[in-house]
N, CA, C and O atoms as a GROMACS GRO file, in nm:
protein
  420
    1THR      N    1   2.047   3.889   0.127
    1THR     CA    2   1.983   3.999   0.056
    1THR      C    3   2.054   4.019  -0.078
    1THR      O    4   2.176   4.031  -0.081
    2PRO      N    5   1.980   4.022  -0.187
    2PRO     CA    6   2.042   4.042  -0.318
    2PRO      C    7   2.118   4.176  -0.324
    2PRO      O    8   2.068   4.279  -0.281
    3GLY      N    9   2.238   4.170  -0.378
    3GLY     CA   10   2.318   4.290  -0.394
    3GLY      C   11   2.395   4.331  -0.270
    3GLY      O   12   2.469   4.429  -0.272
    4CYS      N   13   2.378   4.256  -0.161
    4CYS     CA   14   2.447   4.289  -0.036
    4CYS      C   15   2.597   4.264  -0.052
    4CYS      O   16   2.637   4.153  -0.087
    5PRO      N   17   2.680   4.365  -0.026
    5PRO     CA   18   2.824   4.346  -0.041
    5PRO      C   19   2.881   4.254   0.066
    5PRO      O   20   2.827   4.242   0.177
    6SER      N   21   2.990   4.188   0.032
    6SER     CA   22   3.062   4.104   0.127
    6SER      C   23   3.133   4.195   0.226
    6SER      O   24   3.213   4.281   0.188
    7PHE      N   25   3.104   4.175   0.354
    7PHE     CA   26   3.158   4.262   0.459
    7PHE      C   27   3.152   4.181   0.588
    7PHE      O   28   3.050   4.115   0.613
    8PRO      N   29   3.255   4.183   0.671
    8PRO     CA   30   3.252   4.103   0.795
    8PRO      C   31   3.130   4.135   0.881
    8PRO      O   32   3.096   4.252   0.902
    9LEU      N   33   3.066   4.031   0.931
    9LEU     CA   34   2.943   4.048   1.009
    9LEU      C   35   2.963   4.139   1.130
    9LEU      O   36   2.878   4.222   1.160
   10SER      N   37   3.076   4.123   1.198
   10SER     CA   38   3.101   4.209   1.315
   10SER      C   39   3.108   4.356   1.275
   10SER      O   40   3.074   4.444   1.354
   11GLN      N   41   3.152   4.382   1.154
   11GLN     CA   42   3.163   4.520   1.107
   11GLN      C   43   3.028   4.572   1.059
   11GLN      O   44   3.001   4.692   1.070
   12TRP      N   45   2.941   4.484   1.007
   12TRP     CA   46   2.804   4.523   0.977
   12TRP      C   47   2.736   4.572   1.105
   12TRP      O   48   2.667   4.674   1.106
   13THR      N   49   2.758   4.498   1.212
   13THR     CA   50   2.698   4.535   1.341
   13THR      C   51   2.739   4.676   1.380
   13THR      O   52   2.656   4.756   1.424
   14LEU      N   53   2.868   4.708   1.365
   14LEU     CA   54   2.914   4.843   1.398
   14LEU      C   55   2.848   4.948   1.309
   14LEU      O   56   2.808   5.053   1.358
   15LEU      N   57   2.836   4.920   1.179
   15LEU     CA   58   2.771   5.016   1.088
   15LEU      C   59   2.627   5.041   1.129
   15LEU      O   60   2.581   5.155   1.131
   16LEU      N   61   2.556   4.934   1.162
   16LEU     CA   62   2.415   4.948   1.199
   16LEU      C   63   2.398   5.021   1.332
   16LEU      O   64   2.293   5.079   1.359
   17GLU      N   65   2.502   5.017   1.415
   17GLU     CA   66   2.501   5.091   1.542
   17GLU      C   67   2.550   5.234   1.525
   17GLU      O   68   2.553   5.310   1.621
   18GLY      N   69   2.589   5.272   1.402
   18GLY     CA   70   2.638   5.407   1.377
   18GLY      C   71   2.782   5.428   1.419
   18GLY      O   72   2.825   5.541   1.439
   19ARG      N   73   2.858   5.319   1.433
   19ARG     CA   74   2.997   5.327   1.476
   19ARG      C   75   3.090   5.299   1.359
   19ARG      O   76   3.049   5.242   1.258
   20ALA      N   77   3.214   5.340   1.373
   20ALA     CA   78   3.314   5.320   1.268
   20ALA      C   79   3.362   5.176   1.269
   20ALA      O   80   3.376   5.115   1.375
   21PRO      N   81   3.388   5.119   1.151
   21PRO     CA   82   3.439   4.983   1.145
   21PRO      C   83   3.589   4.978   1.174
   21PRO      O   84   3.657   5.081   1.170
   22ASP      N   85   3.638   4.861   1.204
   22ASP     CA   86   3.782   4.836   1.218
   22ASP      C   87   3.834   4.805   1.078
   22ASP      O   88   3.807   4.698   1.024
   23LEU      N   89   3.907   4.898   1.019
   23LEU     CA   90   3.950   4.882   0.880
   23LEU      C   91   4.042   4.762   0.862
   23LEU      O   92   4.047   4.704   0.753
   24GLU      N   93   4.115   4.722   0.965
   24GLU     CA   94   4.200   4.603   0.952
   24GLU      C   95   4.115   4.477   0.944
   24GLU      O   96   4.151   4.384   0.872
   25LYS      N   97   4.003   4.473   1.015
   25LYS     CA   98   3.912   4.358   1.004
   25LYS      C   99   3.841   4.359   0.869
   25LYS      O  100   3.817   4.254   0.811
   26VAL      N  101   3.808   4.477   0.820
   26VAL     CA  102   3.747   4.488   0.687
   26VAL      C  103   3.844   4.437   0.582
   26VAL      O  104   3.806   4.357   0.496
   27LEU      N  105   3.969   4.483   0.588
   27LEU     CA  106   4.070   4.441   0.492
   27LEU      C  107   4.098   4.291   0.504
   27LEU      O  108   4.110   4.222   0.403
   28SER      N  109   4.108   4.241   0.626
   28SER     CA  110   4.132   4.098   0.647
   28SER      C  111   4.016   4.015   0.592
   28SER      O  112   4.038   3.909   0.533
   29GLY      N  113   3.894   4.062   0.613
   29GLY     CA  114   3.778   3.992   0.561
   29GLY      C  115   3.777   3.985   0.410
   29GLY      O  116   3.726   3.889   0.352
   30HIS      N  117   3.833   4.085   0.346
   30HIS     CA  118   3.838   4.090   0.200
   30HIS      C  119   3.941   3.991   0.145
   30HIS      O  120   3.917   3.929   0.042
   31PHE      N  121   4.054   3.977   0.212
   31PHE     CA  122   4.164   3.894   0.161
   31PHE      C  123   4.174   3.756   0.226
   31PHE      O  124   4.237   3.667   0.168
   32SER      N  125   4.116   3.737   0.342
   32SER     CA  126   4.139   3.615   0.419
   32SER      C  127   4.059   3.496   0.368
   32SER      O  128   3.945   3.510   0.323
   33THR      N  129   4.121   3.380   0.376
   33THR     CA  130   4.049   3.255   0.350
   33THR      C  131   4.040   3.171   0.477
   33THR      O  132   3.970   3.070   0.480
   34SER      N  133   4.111   3.212   0.582
   34SER     CA  134   4.102   3.142   0.710
   34SER      C  135   3.998   3.210   0.798
   34SER      O  136   3.974   3.330   0.786
   35ILE      N  137   3.937   3.131   0.886
   35ILE     CA  138   3.834   3.186   0.973
   35ILE      C  139   3.862   3.150   1.118
   35ILE      O  140   3.925   3.048   1.147
   36ASP      N  141   3.817   3.233   1.208
   36ASP     CA  142   3.823   3.208   1.351
   36ASP      C  143   3.679   3.188   1.398
   36ASP      O  144   3.604   3.285   1.409
   37PRO      N  145   3.639   3.062   1.424
   37PRO     CA  146   3.498   3.035   1.455
   37PRO      C  147   3.454   3.076   1.595
   37PRO      O  148   3.339   3.051   1.631
   38LYS      N  149   3.538   3.138   1.674
   38LYS     CA  150   3.503   3.168   1.812
   38LYS      C  151   3.454   3.311   1.834
   38LYS      O  152   3.458   3.361   1.946
   39GLN      N  153   3.409   3.377   1.732
   39GLN     CA  154   3.357   3.513   1.745
   39GLN      C  155   3.209   3.507   1.780
   39GLN      O  156   3.133   3.431   1.721
   40THR      N  157   3.168   3.588   1.877
   40THR     CA  158   3.026   3.598   1.911
   40THR      C  159   2.983   3.744   1.904
   40THR      O  160   3.063   3.835   1.928
   41GLN      N  161   2.858   3.765   1.873
   41GLN     CA  162   2.801   3.899   1.866
   41GLN      C  163   2.675   3.902   1.952
   41GLN      O  164   2.586   3.819   1.934
   42PRO      N  165   2.666   3.997   2.044
   42PRO     CA  166   2.542   4.010   2.122
   42PRO      C  167   2.431   4.067   2.033
   42PRO      O  168   2.454   4.158   1.953
   43LEU      N  169   2.313   4.013   2.050
   43LEU     CA  170   2.197   4.061   1.975
   43LEU      C  171   2.104   4.144   2.063
   43LEU      O  172   2.009   4.204   2.014
   44GLY      N  173   2.132   4.147   2.192
   44GLY     CA  174   2.047   4.221   2.284
   44GLY      C  175   1.949   4.129   2.354
   44GLY      O  176   1.920   4.020   2.306
   45LYS      N  177   1.898   4.172   2.466
   45LYS     CA  178   1.799   4.100   2.545
   45LYS      C  179   1.844   3.958   2.577
   45LYS      O  180   1.763   3.864   2.576
   46GLY      N  181   1.973   3.942   2.607
   46GLY     CA  182   2.024   3.812   2.649
   46GLY      C  183   2.057   3.715   2.538
   46GLY      O  184   2.094   3.601   2.565
   47PHE      N  185   2.045   3.757   2.413
   47PHE     CA  186   2.075   3.669   2.301
   47PHE      C  187   2.210   3.706   2.241
   47PHE      O  188   2.249   3.823   2.238
   48GLU      N  189   2.280   3.604   2.194
   48GLU     CA  190   2.402   3.627   2.119
   48GLU      C  191   2.414   3.520   2.012
   48GLU      O  192   2.351   3.414   2.021
   49ILE      N  193   2.492   3.548   1.911
   49ILE     CA  194   2.510   3.455   1.801
   49ILE      C  195   2.660   3.432   1.781
   49ILE      O  196   2.740   3.526   1.787
   50THR      N  197   2.696   3.308   1.756
   50THR     CA  198   2.835   3.276   1.724
   50THR      C  199   2.846   3.278   1.573
   50THR      O  200   2.768   3.216   1.502
   51ILE      N  201   2.946   3.352   1.525
   51ILE     CA  202   2.962   3.368   1.381
   51ILE      C  203   3.104   3.332   1.339
   51ILE      O  204   3.197   3.336   1.420
   52LEU      N  205   3.119   3.299   1.214
   52LEU     CA  206   3.250   3.272   1.157
   52LEU      C  207   3.305   3.402   1.104
   52LEU      O  208   3.245   3.466   1.018
   53GLN      N  209   3.420   3.441   1.157
   53GLN     CA  210   3.482   3.566   1.118
   53GLN      C  211   3.624   3.542   1.070
   53GLN      O  212   3.694   3.458   1.125
   54PRO      N  213   3.666   3.613   0.967
   54PRO     CA  214   3.806   3.601   0.928
   54PRO      C  215   3.896   3.656   1.038
   54PRO      O  216   3.864   3.757   1.101
   55SER      N  217   4.007   3.588   1.060
   55SER     CA  218   4.102   3.641   1.157
   55SER      C  219   4.171   3.763   1.096
   55SER      O  220   4.183   3.775   0.974
   56THR      N  221   4.216   3.854   1.183
   56THR     CA  222   4.281   3.976   1.134
   56THR      C  223   4.422   3.940   1.088
   56THR      O  224   4.513   3.922   1.168
   57THR      N  225   4.437   3.929   0.958
   57THR     CA  226   4.566   3.890   0.900
   57THR      C  227   4.630   4.001   0.820
   57THR      O  228   4.749   3.996   0.791
   58HIS      N  229   4.553   4.100   0.783
   58HIS     CA  230   4.604   4.210   0.703
   58HIS      C  231   4.598   4.340   0.783
   58HIS      O  232   4.491   4.379   0.831
   59LYS      N  233   4.709   4.404   0.796
   59LYS     CA  234   4.716   4.533   0.862
   59LYS      C  235   4.708   4.644   0.758
   59LYS      O  236   4.756   4.628   0.646
   60VAL      N  237   4.647   4.754   0.795
   60VAL     CA  238   4.642   4.870   0.707
   60VAL      C  239   4.773   4.946   0.726
   60VAL      O  240   4.792   5.018   0.824
   61LYS      N  241   4.863   4.929   0.629
   61LYS     CA  242   4.996   4.990   0.639
   61LYS      C  243   5.024   5.092   0.530
   61LYS      O  244   5.111   5.178   0.546
   62THR      N  245   4.954   5.082   0.420
   62THR     CA  246   4.982   5.169   0.305
   62THR      C  247   4.856   5.241   0.261
   62THR      O  248   4.745   5.208   0.304
   63TYR      N  249   4.875   5.339   0.173
   63TYR     CA  250   4.759   5.407   0.116
   63TYR      C  251   4.672   5.307   0.040
   63TYR      O  252   4.549   5.316   0.045
   64GLY      N  253   4.735   5.214  -0.029
   64GLY     CA  254   4.658   5.113  -0.104
   64GLY      C  255   4.570   5.030  -0.012
   64GLY      O  256   4.454   5.005  -0.044
   65ASP      N  257   4.626   4.986   0.102
   65ASP     CA  258   4.547   4.910   0.200
   65ASP      C  259   4.428   4.994   0.248
   65ASP      O  260   4.315   4.947   0.253
   66TRP      N  261   4.457   5.118   0.285
   66TRP     CA  262   4.354   5.207   0.336
   66TRP      C  263   4.246   5.230   0.230
   66TRP      O  264   4.127   5.227   0.260
   67SER      N  265   4.288   5.253   0.107
   67SER     CA  266   4.194   5.281  -0.001
   67SER      C  267   4.100   5.163  -0.027
   67SER      O  268   3.980   5.182  -0.045
   68ILE      N  269   4.155   5.042  -0.027
   68ILE     CA  270   4.072   4.922  -0.046
   68ILE      C  271   3.972   4.910   0.069
   68ILE      O  272   3.853   4.888   0.046
   69ALA      N  273   4.019   4.924   0.193
   69ALA     CA  274   3.931   4.911   0.309
   69ALA      C  275   3.823   5.019   0.310
   69ALA      O  276   3.707   4.990   0.340
   70ILE      N  277   3.859   5.141   0.277
   70ILE     CA  278   3.761   5.250   0.274
   70ILE      C  279   3.657   5.226   0.164
   70ILE      O  280   3.538   5.249   0.185
   71ASP      N  281   3.701   5.179   0.047
   71ASP     CA  282   3.605   5.149  -0.060
   71ASP      C  283   3.508   5.039  -0.018
   71ASP      O  284   3.389   5.048  -0.051
   72LEU      N  285   3.555   4.938   0.053
   72LEU     CA  286   3.467   4.831   0.102
   72LEU      C  287   3.369   4.887   0.205
   72LEU      O  288   3.251   4.850   0.206
   73TRP      N  289   3.417   4.976   0.291
   73TRP     CA  290   3.331   5.041   0.391
   73TRP      C  291   3.224   5.126   0.323
   73TRP      O  292   3.107   5.121   0.360
   74ILE      N  293   3.266   5.204   0.224
   74ILE     CA  294   3.170   5.289   0.151
   74ILE      C  295   3.065   5.203   0.082
   74ILE      O  296   2.946   5.236   0.085
   75GLU      N  297   3.108   5.093   0.021
   75GLU     CA  298   3.013   5.004  -0.047
   75GLU      C  299   2.911   4.948   0.052
   75GLU      O  300   2.792   4.944   0.022
   76ALA      N  301   2.957   4.904   0.169
   76ALA     CA  302   2.867   4.848   0.269
   76ALA      C  303   2.773   4.955   0.325
   76ALA      O  304   2.653   4.933   0.338
   77LEU      N  305   2.828   5.070   0.359
   77LEU     CA  306   2.746   5.175   0.419
   77LEU      C  307   2.644   5.230   0.320
   77LEU      O  308   2.531   5.260   0.359
   78THR      N  309   2.681   5.243   0.194
   78THR     CA  310   2.584   5.293   0.096
   78THR      C  311   2.480   5.187   0.060
   78THR      O  312   2.375   5.220   0.004
   79PHE      N  313   2.507   5.060   0.092
   79PHE     CA  314   2.405   4.957   0.073
   79PHE      C  315   2.289   4.982   0.169
   79PHE      O  316   2.173   4.964   0.133
   80ILE      N  317   2.322   5.024   0.293
   80ILE     CA  318   2.216   5.048   0.391
   80ILE      C  319   2.171   5.194   0.394
   80ILE      O  320   2.062   5.224   0.442
   81MET      N  321   2.255   5.286   0.343
   81MET     CA  322   2.221   5.428   0.339
   81MET      C  323   2.265   5.486   0.204
   81MET      O  324   2.363   5.560   0.198
   82PRO      N  325   2.194   5.454   0.096
   82PRO     CA  326   2.238   5.495  -0.038
   82PRO      C  327   2.249   5.646  -0.056
   82PRO      O  328   2.327   5.692  -0.140
   83TRP      N  329   2.176   5.723   0.020
   83TRP     CA  330   2.180   5.869   0.007
   83TRP      C  331   2.313   5.928   0.056
   83TRP      O  332   2.338   6.046   0.033
   84LYS      N  333   2.397   5.849   0.123
   84LYS     CA  334   2.524   5.900   0.176
   84LYS      C  335   2.642   5.880   0.081
   84LYS      O  336   2.754   5.921   0.113
   85GLU      N  337   2.620   5.817  -0.034
   85GLU     CA  338   2.734   5.782  -0.120
   85GLU      C  339   2.818   5.903  -0.160
   85GLU      O  340   2.940   5.898  -0.151
   86SER      N  341   2.756   6.010  -0.204
   86SER     CA  342   2.831   6.128  -0.246
   86SER      C  343   2.912   6.185  -0.130
   86SER      O  344   3.028   6.223  -0.147
   87GLU      N  345   2.852   6.192  -0.013
   87GLU     CA  346   2.921   6.243   0.106
   87GLU      C  347   3.042   6.155   0.140
   87GLU      O  348   3.149   6.207   0.172
   88LEU      N  349   3.025   6.024   0.134
   88LEU     CA  350   3.134   5.932   0.168
   88LEU      C  351   3.247   5.938   0.066
   88LEU      O  352   3.364   5.931   0.102
   89ARG      N  353   3.212   5.950  -0.062
   89ARG     CA  354   3.316   5.963  -0.166
   89ARG      C  355   3.394   6.094  -0.145
   89ARG      O  356   3.515   6.097  -0.162
   90GLY      N  357   3.324   6.199  -0.108
   90GLY     CA  358   3.391   6.326  -0.078
   90GLY      C  359   3.482   6.314   0.042
   90GLY      O  360   3.591   6.372   0.044
   91TYR      N  361   3.438   6.241   0.143
   91TYR     CA  362   3.518   6.217   0.263
   91TYR      C  363   3.646   6.141   0.227
   91TYR      O  364   3.754   6.176   0.275
   92LYS      N  365   3.633   6.038   0.143
   92LYS     CA  366   3.752   5.963   0.101
   92LYS      C  367   3.847   6.054   0.024
   92LYS      O  368   3.968   6.052   0.047
   93HIS      N  369   3.793   6.134  -0.065
   93HIS     CA  370   3.877   6.225  -0.144
   93HIS      C  371   3.950   6.324  -0.052
   93HIS      O  372   4.069   6.349  -0.071
   94TYR      N  373   3.880   6.377   0.045
   94TYR     CA  374   3.940   6.471   0.141
   94TYR      C  375   4.054   6.405   0.218
   94TYR      O  376   4.163   6.462   0.228
   95LEU      N  377   4.030   6.286   0.271
   95LEU     CA  378   4.134   6.217   0.348
   95LEU      C  379   4.250   6.171   0.261
   95LEU      O  380   4.364   6.165   0.308
   96SER      N  381   4.223   6.139   0.135
   96SER     CA  382   4.330   6.096   0.043
   96SER      C  383   4.436   6.203   0.028
   96SER      O  384   4.553   6.172   0.009
   97ARG      N  385   4.396   6.329   0.036
   97ARG     CA  386   4.492   6.439   0.023
   97ARG      C  387   4.596   6.438   0.135
   97ARG      O  388   4.708   6.485   0.115
   98PHE      N  389   4.560   6.387   0.252
   98PHE     CA  390   4.658   6.378   0.361
   98PHE      C  391   4.769   6.279   0.327
   98PHE      O  392   4.885   6.302   0.361
   99PHE      N  393   4.733   6.171   0.259
   99PHE     CA  394   4.835   6.075   0.217
   99PHE      C  395   4.928   6.138   0.115
   99PHE      O  396   5.049   6.117   0.119
  100ILE      N  397   4.873   6.215   0.024
  100ILE     CA  398   4.954   6.282  -0.078
  100ILE      C  399   5.051   6.379  -0.012
  100ILE      O  400   5.168   6.384  -0.048
  101ASP      N  401   5.002   6.456   0.086
  101ASP     CA  402   5.088   6.552   0.156
  101ASP      C  403   5.202   6.482   0.230
  101ASP      O  404   5.315   6.529   0.229
  102VAL      N  405   5.172   6.370   0.294
  102VAL     CA  406   5.274   6.296   0.368
  102VAL      C  407   5.377   6.236   0.272
  102VAL      O  408   5.497   6.241   0.299
  103LEU      N  409   5.330   6.179   0.162
  103LEU     CA  410   5.421   6.118   0.066
  103LEU      C  411   5.507   6.222  -0.006
  103LEU      O  412   5.618   6.192  -0.048
  104SER      N  413   5.455   6.344  -0.019
  104SER     CA  414   5.529   6.451  -0.087
  104SER      C  415   5.637   6.512   0.002
  104SER      O  416   5.733   6.570  -0.048
  105SER      N  417   5.621   6.499   0.133
  105SER     CA  418   5.715   6.561   0.228
  105SER      C  419   5.849   6.492   0.231
  105SER      O  420   5.938   6.532   0.306
   0.00000   0.00000   0.00000
């Protein structure tokens, strides 16, 4: 699909199901060049697909890691639900303040 952001397929599945993504898989998908070809995703009604997925190589350890992963999540989610962009940016801004409070302590 034109304009579709790069996002791990397994995490697209979670978004389409209304579930939260694994930010470490999102971050790993962004930075990884290695793949683990043994990932499968159920499609329902007895069907499943084997997909190439980046292995989880990057852990979310810092605010920078979290910020990159959240921005990728927001980009993917607003691709399928563009009306949520303002809400998601506000959510990121709200959560960012927790990092500031922790770093200031």
